[in-house]
mmCIF file of the N, C-alpha and C atoms, coordinates in Angstrom:
data_MODEL
# 
_entry.id   MODEL 
# 
loop_
_atom_site.group_PDB 
_atom_site.id 
_atom_site.type_symbol 
_atom_site.label_atom_id 
_atom_site.label_alt_id 
_atom_site.label_comp_id 
_atom_site.label_asym_id 
_atom_site.label_entity_id 
_atom_site.label_seq_id 
_atom_site.pdbx_PDB_ins_code 
_atom_site.Cartn_x 
_atom_site.Cartn_y 
_atom_site.Cartn_z 
_atom_site.occupancy 
_atom_site.B_iso_or_equiv 
_atom_site.pdbx_formal_charge 
_atom_site.auth_seq_id 
_atom_site.auth_comp_id 
_atom_site.auth_asym_id 
_atom_site.auth_atom_id 
_atom_site.pdbx_PDB_model_num 
ATOM 1   N N  . UNK A 1 1  ? -8.013  26.811 8.105  1.00 0.00 ? 1  UNK A N  1 
ATOM 2   C CA . UNK A 1 1  ? -6.934  25.864 7.688  1.00 0.00 ? 1  UNK A CA 1 
ATOM 3   C C  . UNK A 1 1  ? -7.508  24.938 6.567  1.00 0.00 ? 1  UNK A C  1 
ATOM 4   N N  . UNK A 1 2  ? -6.726  24.840 5.456  1.00 0.00 ? 2  UNK A N  1 
ATOM 5   C CA . UNK A 1 2  ? -7.197  24.016 4.395  1.00 0.00 ? 2  UNK A CA 1 
ATOM 6   C C  . UNK A 1 2  ? -6.964  22.514 4.703  1.00 0.00 ? 2  UNK A C  1 
ATOM 7   N N  . UNK A 1 3  ? -7.597  21.693 3.905  1.00 0.00 ? 3  UNK A N  1 
ATOM 8   C CA . UNK A 1 3  ? -7.474  20.236 4.114  1.00 0.00 ? 3  UNK A CA 1 
ATOM 9   C C  . UNK A 1 3  ? -6.032  19.859 3.971  1.00 0.00 ? 3  UNK A C  1 
ATOM 10  N N  . UNK A 1 4  ? -5.331  20.406 2.883  1.00 0.00 ? 4  UNK A N  1 
ATOM 11  C CA . UNK A 1 4  ? -3.946  20.033 2.681  1.00 0.00 ? 4  UNK A CA 1 
ATOM 12  C C  . UNK A 1 4  ? -3.079  20.450 3.912  1.00 0.00 ? 4  UNK A C  1 
ATOM 13  N N  . UNK A 1 5  ? -3.273  21.566 4.419  1.00 0.00 ? 5  UNK A N  1 
ATOM 14  C CA . UNK A 1 5  ? -2.407  21.992 5.553  1.00 0.00 ? 5  UNK A CA 1 
ATOM 15  C C  . UNK A 1 5  ? -2.726  21.138 6.798  1.00 0.00 ? 5  UNK A C  1 
ATOM 16  N N  . UNK A 1 6  ? -3.951  20.580 6.987  1.00 0.00 ? 6  UNK A N  1 
ATOM 17  C CA . UNK A 1 6  ? -4.179  19.638 8.047  1.00 0.00 ? 6  UNK A CA 1 
ATOM 18  C C  . UNK A 1 6  ? -3.446  18.335 7.814  1.00 0.00 ? 6  UNK A C  1 
ATOM 19  N N  . UNK A 1 7  ? -3.426  17.910 6.557  1.00 0.00 ? 7  UNK A N  1 
ATOM 20  C CA . UNK A 1 7  ? -2.603  16.702 6.310  1.00 0.00 ? 7  UNK A CA 1 
ATOM 21  C C  . UNK A 1 7  ? -1.107  16.942 6.540  1.00 0.00 ? 7  UNK A C  1 
ATOM 22  N N  . UNK A 1 8  ? -0.675  18.047 6.153  1.00 0.00 ? 8  UNK A N  1 
ATOM 23  C CA . UNK A 1 8  ? 0.785   18.381 6.342  1.00 0.00 ? 8  UNK A CA 1 
ATOM 24  C C  . UNK A 1 8  ? 1.092   18.371 7.855  1.00 0.00 ? 8  UNK A C  1 
ATOM 25  N N  . UNK A 1 9  ? 0.287   19.080 8.611  1.00 0.00 ? 9  UNK A N  1 
ATOM 26  C CA . UNK A 1 9  ? 0.445   19.071 10.071 1.00 0.00 ? 9  UNK A CA 1 
ATOM 27  C C  . UNK A 1 9  ? 0.350   17.682 10.685 1.00 0.00 ? 9  UNK A C  1 
ATOM 28  N N  . UNK A 1 10 ? -0.528  16.843 10.201 1.00 0.00 ? 10 UNK A N  1 
ATOM 29  C CA . UNK A 1 10 ? -0.676  15.481 10.698 1.00 0.00 ? 10 UNK A CA 1 
ATOM 30  C C  . UNK A 1 10 ? 0.621   14.719 10.429 1.00 0.00 ? 10 UNK A C  1 
ATOM 31  N N  . UNK A 1 11 ? 1.163   14.852 9.191  1.00 0.00 ? 11 UNK A N  1 
ATOM 32  C CA . UNK A 1 11 ? 2.355   14.122 8.872  1.00 0.00 ? 11 UNK A CA 1 
ATOM 33  C C  . UNK A 1 11 ? 3.602   14.576 9.680  1.00 0.00 ? 11 UNK A C  1 
ATOM 34  N N  . UNK A 1 12 ? 3.586   15.839 9.974  1.00 0.00 ? 12 UNK A N  1 
ATOM 35  C CA . UNK A 1 12 ? 4.710   16.379 10.813 1.00 0.00 ? 12 UNK A CA 1 
ATOM 36  C C  . UNK A 1 12 ? 4.674   15.871 12.315 1.00 0.00 ? 12 UNK A C  1 
ATOM 37  N N  . UNK A 1 13 ? 3.409   15.456 12.654 1.00 0.00 ? 13 UNK A N  1 
ATOM 38  C CA . UNK A 1 13 ? 3.239   15.034 14.113 1.00 0.00 ? 13 UNK A CA 1 
ATOM 39  C C  . UNK A 1 13 ? 3.339   13.551 14.308 1.00 0.00 ? 13 UNK A C  1 
ATOM 40  N N  . UNK A 1 14 ? 3.557   12.789 13.219 1.00 0.00 ? 14 UNK A N  1 
ATOM 41  C CA . UNK A 1 14 ? 3.738   11.339 13.330 1.00 0.00 ? 14 UNK A CA 1 
ATOM 42  C C  . UNK A 1 14 ? 4.968   11.021 14.099 1.00 0.00 ? 14 UNK A C  1 
ATOM 43  N N  . UNK A 1 15 ? 4.929   10.236 15.099 1.00 0.00 ? 15 UNK A N  1 
ATOM 44  C CA . UNK A 1 15 ? 6.084   9.843  15.836 1.00 0.00 ? 15 UNK A CA 1 
ATOM 45  C C  . UNK A 1 15 ? 6.984   8.848  14.985 1.00 0.00 ? 15 UNK A C  1 
ATOM 46  N N  . UNK A 1 16 ? 8.223   9.147  14.957 1.00 0.00 ? 16 UNK A N  1 
ATOM 47  C CA . UNK A 1 16 ? 9.161   8.359  14.181 1.00 0.00 ? 16 UNK A CA 1 
ATOM 48  C C  . UNK A 1 16 ? 10.058  7.472  15.124 1.00 0.00 ? 16 UNK A C  1 
ATOM 49  N N  . UNK A 1 17 ? 10.435  6.390  14.542 1.00 0.00 ? 17 UNK A N  1 
ATOM 50  C CA . UNK A 1 17 ? 11.331  5.544  15.286 1.00 0.00 ? 17 UNK A CA 1 
ATOM 51  C C  . UNK A 1 17 ? 12.731  6.191  15.200 1.00 0.00 ? 17 UNK A C  1 
ATOM 52  N N  . UNK A 1 18 ? 13.733  5.600  15.743 1.00 0.00 ? 18 UNK A N  1 
ATOM 53  C CA . UNK A 1 18 ? 15.048  6.184  15.632 1.00 0.00 ? 18 UNK A CA 1 
ATOM 54  C C  . UNK A 1 18 ? 16.007  5.081  15.364 1.00 0.00 ? 18 UNK A C  1 
ATOM 55  N N  . UNK A 1 19 ? 17.133  5.476  14.655 1.00 0.00 ? 19 UNK A N  1 
ATOM 56  C CA . UNK A 1 19 ? 18.202  4.477  14.369 1.00 0.00 ? 19 UNK A CA 1 
ATOM 57  C C  . UNK A 1 19 ? 19.481  5.192  14.868 1.00 0.00 ? 19 UNK A C  1 
ATOM 58  N N  . UNK A 1 20 ? 20.553  4.503  14.649 1.00 0.00 ? 20 UNK A N  1 
ATOM 59  C CA . UNK A 1 20 ? 21.844  5.050  15.028 1.00 0.00 ? 20 UNK A CA 1 
ATOM 60  C C  . UNK A 1 20 ? 22.203  6.293  14.209 1.00 0.00 ? 20 UNK A C  1 
ATOM 61  N N  . UNK A 1 21 ? 21.646  6.429  12.979 1.00 0.00 ? 21 UNK A N  1 
ATOM 62  C CA . UNK A 1 21 ? 22.045  7.516  12.152 1.00 0.00 ? 21 UNK A CA 1 
ATOM 63  C C  . UNK A 1 21 ? 20.903  8.627  12.043 1.00 0.00 ? 21 UNK A C  1 
ATOM 64  N N  . UNK A 1 22 ? 19.921  8.422  12.803 1.00 0.00 ? 22 UNK A N  1 
ATOM 65  C CA . UNK A 1 22 ? 18.863  9.481  12.859 1.00 0.00 ? 22 UNK A CA 1 
ATOM 66  C C  . UNK A 1 22 ? 17.425  8.863  12.786 1.00 0.00 ? 22 UNK A C  1 
ATOM 67  N N  . UNK A 1 23 ? 16.447  9.805  12.546 1.00 0.00 ? 23 UNK A N  1 
ATOM 68  C CA . UNK A 1 23 ? 15.040  9.345  12.619 1.00 0.00 ? 23 UNK A CA 1 
ATOM 69  C C  . UNK A 1 23 ? 14.754  8.421  11.446 1.00 0.00 ? 23 UNK A C  1 
ATOM 70  N N  . UNK A 1 24 ? 13.795  7.457  11.714 1.00 0.00 ? 24 UNK A N  1 
ATOM 71  C CA . UNK A 1 24 ? 13.425  6.529  10.693 1.00 0.00 ? 24 UNK A CA 1 
ATOM 72  C C  . UNK A 1 24 ? 11.999  6.851  10.220 1.00 0.00 ? 24 UNK A C  1 
ATOM 73  N N  . UNK A 1 25 ? 11.764  7.330  9.007  1.00 0.00 ? 25 UNK A N  1 
ATOM 74  C CA . UNK A 1 25 ? 10.483  7.849  8.513  1.00 0.00 ? 25 UNK A CA 1 
ATOM 75  C C  . UNK A 1 25 ? 9.615   6.694  7.980  1.00 0.00 ? 25 UNK A C  1 
ATOM 76  N N  . UNK A 1 26 ? 9.713   5.443  8.459  1.00 0.00 ? 26 UNK A N  1 
ATOM 77  C CA . UNK A 1 26 ? 8.932   4.399  7.945  1.00 0.00 ? 26 UNK A CA 1 
ATOM 78  C C  . UNK A 1 26 ? 7.428   4.562  7.956  1.00 0.00 ? 26 UNK A C  1 
ATOM 79  N N  . UNK A 1 27 ? 6.893   5.126  9.067  1.00 0.00 ? 27 UNK A N  1 
ATOM 80  C CA . UNK A 1 27 ? 5.428   5.355  9.162  1.00 0.00 ? 27 UNK A CA 1 
ATOM 81  C C  . UNK A 1 27 ? 4.880   6.263  8.112  1.00 0.00 ? 27 UNK A C  1 
ATOM 82  N N  . UNK A 1 28 ? 5.608   7.404  7.892  1.00 0.00 ? 28 UNK A N  1 
ATOM 83  C CA . UNK A 1 28 ? 5.190   8.303  6.857  1.00 0.00 ? 28 UNK A CA 1 
ATOM 84  C C  . UNK A 1 28 ? 5.228   7.786  5.472  1.00 0.00 ? 28 UNK A C  1 
ATOM 85  N N  . UNK A 1 29 ? 6.299   7.021  5.177  1.00 0.00 ? 29 UNK A N  1 
ATOM 86  C CA . UNK A 1 29 ? 6.436   6.376  3.899  1.00 0.00 ? 29 UNK A CA 1 
ATOM 87  C C  . UNK A 1 29 ? 5.318   5.384  3.706  1.00 0.00 ? 29 UNK A C  1 
ATOM 88  N N  . UNK A 1 30 ? 5.026   4.582  4.750  1.00 0.00 ? 30 UNK A N  1 
ATOM 89  C CA . UNK A 1 30 ? 4.003   3.561  4.685  1.00 0.00 ? 30 UNK A CA 1 
ATOM 90  C C  . UNK A 1 30 ? 2.661   4.196  4.410  1.00 0.00 ? 30 UNK A C  1 
ATOM 91  N N  . UNK A 1 31 ? 2.292   5.322  5.152  1.00 0.00 ? 31 UNK A N  1 
ATOM 92  C CA . UNK A 1 31 ? 1.038   6.022  4.881  1.00 0.00 ? 31 UNK A CA 1 
ATOM 93  C C  . UNK A 1 31 ? 0.945   6.537  3.478  1.00 0.00 ? 31 UNK A C  1 
ATOM 94  N N  . UNK A 1 32 ? 2.053   7.071  2.906  1.00 0.00 ? 32 UNK A N  1 
ATOM 95  C CA . UNK A 1 32 ? 2.163   7.535  1.539  1.00 0.00 ? 32 UNK A CA 1 
ATOM 96  C C  . UNK A 1 32 ? 1.883   6.321  0.601  1.00 0.00 ? 32 UNK A C  1 
ATOM 97  N N  . UNK A 1 33 ? 2.393   5.239  0.943  1.00 0.00 ? 33 UNK A N  1 
ATOM 98  C CA . UNK A 1 33 ? 2.212   3.971  0.128  1.00 0.00 ? 33 UNK A CA 1 
ATOM 99  C C  . UNK A 1 33 ? 0.786   3.582  0.054  1.00 0.00 ? 33 UNK A C  1 
ATOM 100 N N  . UNK A 1 34 ? 0.110   3.576  1.289  1.00 0.00 ? 34 UNK A N  1 
ATOM 101 C CA . UNK A 1 34 ? -1.299  3.188  1.341  1.00 0.00 ? 34 UNK A CA 1 
ATOM 102 C C  . UNK A 1 34 ? -2.096  4.196  0.551  1.00 0.00 ? 34 UNK A C  1 
ATOM 103 N N  . UNK A 1 35 ? -1.856  5.494  0.686  1.00 0.00 ? 35 UNK A N  1 
ATOM 104 C CA . UNK A 1 35 ? -2.603  6.491  -0.051 1.00 0.00 ? 35 UNK A CA 1 
ATOM 105 C C  . UNK A 1 35 ? -2.400  6.305  -1.550 1.00 0.00 ? 35 UNK A C  1 
ATOM 106 N N  . UNK A 1 36 ? -1.267  5.994  -1.990 1.00 0.00 ? 36 UNK A N  1 
ATOM 107 C CA . UNK A 1 36 ? -1.048  5.745  -3.441 1.00 0.00 ? 36 UNK A CA 1 
ATOM 108 C C  . UNK A 1 36 ? -1.831  4.548  -3.947 1.00 0.00 ? 36 UNK A C  1 
ATOM 109 N N  . UNK A 1 37 ? -1.810  3.422  -3.164 1.00 0.00 ? 37 UNK A N  1 
ATOM 110 C CA . UNK A 1 37 ? -2.530  2.276  -3.572 1.00 0.00 ? 37 UNK A CA 1 
ATOM 111 C C  . UNK A 1 37 ? -3.975  2.461  -3.568 1.00 0.00 ? 37 UNK A C  1 
ATOM 112 N N  . UNK A 1 38 ? -4.503  3.210  -2.647 1.00 0.00 ? 38 UNK A N  1 
ATOM 113 C CA . UNK A 1 38 ? -5.935  3.625  -2.545 1.00 0.00 ? 38 UNK A CA 1 
ATOM 114 C C  . UNK A 1 38 ? -6.378  4.368  -3.838 1.00 0.00 ? 38 UNK A C  1 
ATOM 115 N N  . UNK A 1 39 ? -5.461  5.364  -4.155 1.00 0.00 ? 39 UNK A N  1 
ATOM 116 C CA . UNK A 1 39 ? -5.786  6.181  -5.275 1.00 0.00 ? 39 UNK A CA 1 
ATOM 117 C C  . UNK A 1 39 ? -5.839  5.322  -6.586 1.00 0.00 ? 39 UNK A C  1 
ATOM 118 N N  . UNK A 1 40 ? -4.942  4.380  -6.632 1.00 0.00 ? 40 UNK A N  1 
ATOM 119 C CA . UNK A 1 40 ? -4.833  3.523  -7.837 1.00 0.00 ? 40 UNK A CA 1 
ATOM 120 C C  . UNK A 1 40 ? -5.900  2.437  -7.891 1.00 0.00 ? 40 UNK A C  1 
ATOM 121 N N  . UNK A 1 41 ? -6.761  2.299  -6.869 1.00 0.00 ? 41 UNK A N  1 
ATOM 122 C CA . UNK A 1 41 ? -7.790  1.366  -6.764 1.00 0.00 ? 41 UNK A CA 1 
ATOM 123 C C  . UNK A 1 41 ? -7.360  -0.035 -6.396 1.00 0.00 ? 41 UNK A C  1 
ATOM 124 N N  . UNK A 1 42 ? -6.134  -0.125 -5.846 1.00 0.00 ? 42 UNK A N  1 
ATOM 125 C CA . UNK A 1 42 ? -5.609  -1.467 -5.493 1.00 0.00 ? 42 UNK A CA 1 
ATOM 126 C C  . UNK A 1 42 ? -5.950  -1.881 -4.085 1.00 0.00 ? 42 UNK A C  1 
ATOM 127 N N  . UNK A 1 43 ? -6.398  -0.866 -3.252 1.00 0.00 ? 43 UNK A N  1 
ATOM 128 C CA . UNK A 1 43 ? -6.951  -1.109 -1.906 1.00 0.00 ? 43 UNK A CA 1 
ATOM 129 C C  . UNK A 1 43 ? -8.329  -0.504 -1.943 1.00 0.00 ? 43 UNK A C  1 
ATOM 130 N N  . UNK A 1 44 ? -9.317  -1.329 -1.731 1.00 0.00 ? 44 UNK A N  1 
ATOM 131 C CA . UNK A 1 44 ? -10.665 -0.907 -1.806 1.00 0.00 ? 44 UNK A CA 1 
ATOM 132 C C  . UNK A 1 44 ? -11.507 -1.157 -0.489 1.00 0.00 ? 44 UNK A C  1 
ATOM 133 N N  . UNK A 1 45 ? -10.786 -1.810 0.446  1.00 0.00 ? 45 UNK A N  1 
ATOM 134 C CA . UNK A 1 45 ? -11.446 -2.085 1.665  1.00 0.00 ? 45 UNK A CA 1 
ATOM 135 C C  . UNK A 1 45 ? -10.625 -1.521 2.849  1.00 0.00 ? 45 UNK A C  1 
ATOM 136 N N  . UNK A 1 46 ? -11.113 -1.652 4.065  1.00 0.00 ? 46 UNK A N  1 
ATOM 137 C CA . UNK A 1 46 ? -10.441 -1.145 5.225  1.00 0.00 ? 46 UNK A CA 1 
ATOM 138 C C  . UNK A 1 46 ? -9.418  -2.142 5.709  1.00 0.00 ? 46 UNK A C  1 
ATOM 139 N N  . UNK A 1 47 ? -8.962  -3.012 4.856  1.00 0.00 ? 47 UNK A N  1 
ATOM 140 C CA . UNK A 1 47 ? -7.895  -4.049 5.114  1.00 0.00 ? 47 UNK A CA 1 
ATOM 141 C C  . UNK A 1 47 ? -7.006  -4.065 3.954  1.00 0.00 ? 47 UNK A C  1 
ATOM 142 N N  . UNK A 1 48 ? -5.767  -4.506 4.151  1.00 0.00 ? 48 UNK A N  1 
ATOM 143 C CA . UNK A 1 48 ? -4.832  -4.667 3.089  1.00 0.00 ? 48 UNK A CA 1 
ATOM 144 C C  . UNK A 1 48 ? -3.936  -5.786 3.394  1.00 0.00 ? 48 UNK A C  1 
ATOM 145 N N  . UNK A 1 49 ? -3.383  -6.436 2.366  1.00 0.00 ? 49 UNK A N  1 
ATOM 146 C CA . UNK A 1 49 ? -2.413  -7.441 2.475  1.00 0.00 ? 49 UNK A CA 1 
ATOM 147 C C  . UNK A 1 49 ? -0.997  -7.000 2.096  1.00 0.00 ? 49 UNK A C  1 
ATOM 148 N N  . UNK A 1 50 ? -0.039  -7.489 2.739  1.00 0.00 ? 50 UNK A N  1 
ATOM 149 C CA . UNK A 1 50 ? 1.318   -7.175 2.330  1.00 0.00 ? 50 UNK A CA 1 
ATOM 150 C C  . UNK A 1 50 ? 1.640   -8.066 1.134  1.00 0.00 ? 50 UNK A C  1 
ATOM 151 N N  . UNK A 1 51 ? 1.688   -7.469 0.006  1.00 0.00 ? 51 UNK A N  1 
ATOM 152 C CA . UNK A 1 51 ? 1.940   -8.183 -1.238 1.00 0.00 ? 51 UNK A CA 1 
ATOM 153 C C  . UNK A 1 51 ? 3.055   -7.513 -2.030 1.00 0.00 ? 51 UNK A C  1 
ATOM 154 N N  . UNK A 1 52 ? 3.285   -8.006 -3.160 1.00 0.00 ? 52 UNK A N  1 
ATOM 155 C CA . UNK A 1 52 ? 4.329   -7.483 -4.102 1.00 0.00 ? 52 UNK A CA 1 
ATOM 156 C C  . UNK A 1 52 ? 4.058   -6.082 -4.427 1.00 0.00 ? 52 UNK A C  1 
ATOM 157 N N  . UNK A 1 53 ? 2.799   -5.680 -4.759 1.00 0.00 ? 53 UNK A N  1 
ATOM 158 C CA . UNK A 1 53 ? 2.482   -4.351 -5.096 1.00 0.00 ? 53 UNK A CA 1 
ATOM 159 C C  . UNK A 1 53 ? 2.764   -3.351 -3.935 1.00 0.00 ? 53 UNK A C  1 
ATOM 160 N N  . UNK A 1 54 ? 2.349   -3.683 -2.764 1.00 0.00 ? 54 UNK A N  1 
ATOM 161 C CA . UNK A 1 54 ? 2.628   -2.812 -1.581 1.00 0.00 ? 54 UNK A CA 1 
ATOM 162 C C  . UNK A 1 54 ? 4.102   -2.636 -1.434 1.00 0.00 ? 54 UNK A C  1 
ATOM 163 N N  . UNK A 1 55 ? 4.905   -3.744 -1.376 1.00 0.00 ? 55 UNK A N  1 
ATOM 164 C CA . UNK A 1 55 ? 6.333   -3.697 -1.225 1.00 0.00 ? 55 UNK A CA 1 
ATOM 165 C C  . UNK A 1 55 ? 6.999   -2.812 -2.279 1.00 0.00 ? 55 UNK A C  1 
ATOM 166 N N  . UNK A 1 56 ? 6.565   -3.031 -3.537 1.00 0.00 ? 56 UNK A N  1 
ATOM 167 C CA . UNK A 1 56 ? 7.216   -2.271 -4.658 1.00 0.00 ? 56 UNK A CA 1 
ATOM 168 C C  . UNK A 1 56 ? 6.837   -0.733 -4.494 1.00 0.00 ? 56 UNK A C  1 
ATOM 169 N N  . UNK A 1 57 ? 5.589   -0.445 -4.123 1.00 0.00 ? 57 UNK A N  1 
ATOM 170 C CA . UNK A 1 57 ? 5.287   0.927  -3.987 1.00 0.00 ? 57 UNK A CA 1 
ATOM 171 C C  . UNK A 1 57 ? 6.050   1.527  -2.812 1.00 0.00 ? 57 UNK A C  1 
ATOM 172 N N  . UNK A 1 58 ? 6.085   0.880  -1.705 1.00 0.00 ? 58 UNK A N  1 
ATOM 173 C CA . UNK A 1 58 ? 6.819   1.326  -0.595 1.00 0.00 ? 58 UNK A CA 1 
ATOM 174 C C  . UNK A 1 58 ? 8.316   1.609  -0.937 1.00 0.00 ? 58 UNK A C  1 
ATOM 175 N N  . UNK A 1 59 ? 8.939   0.698  -1.681 1.00 0.00 ? 59 UNK A N  1 
ATOM 176 C CA . UNK A 1 59 ? 10.338  0.867  -2.026 1.00 0.00 ? 59 UNK A CA 1 
ATOM 177 C C  . UNK A 1 59 ? 10.524  2.013  -3.064 1.00 0.00 ? 59 UNK A C  1 
ATOM 178 N N  . UNK A 1 60 ? 9.522   2.175  -3.895 1.00 0.00 ? 60 UNK A N  1 
ATOM 179 C CA . UNK A 1 60 ? 9.643   3.342  -4.843 1.00 0.00 ? 60 UNK A CA 1 
ATOM 180 C C  . UNK A 1 60 ? 9.557   4.666  -4.234 1.00 0.00 ? 60 UNK A C  1 
ATOM 181 N N  . UNK A 1 61 ? 8.760   4.725  -3.172 1.00 0.00 ? 61 UNK A N  1 
ATOM 182 C CA . UNK A 1 61 ? 8.559   5.988  -2.384 1.00 0.00 ? 61 UNK A CA 1 
ATOM 183 C C  . UNK A 1 61 ? 9.774   6.318  -1.511 1.00 0.00 ? 61 UNK A C  1 
ATOM 184 N N  . UNK A 1 62 ? 10.314  5.177  -0.953 1.00 0.00 ? 62 UNK A N  1 
ATOM 185 C CA . UNK A 1 62 ? 11.429  5.273  -0.030 1.00 0.00 ? 62 UNK A CA 1 
ATOM 186 C C  . UNK A 1 62 ? 12.618  5.883  -0.740 1.00 0.00 ? 62 UNK A C  1 
# 
């Protein structure tokens, strides 16, 4: 199994919340947001702050 297929499998197994209109993919979108910010060098530690960059990235992925 390749590394990419492991990540795909992991994303499929993330438990989602639910809403009246169906599943809520917030966790997956949030993980993609963190990955994007790490790749851009905006998160360099094992902690992060909820700031304008995080919110803007989350909204652009959503």
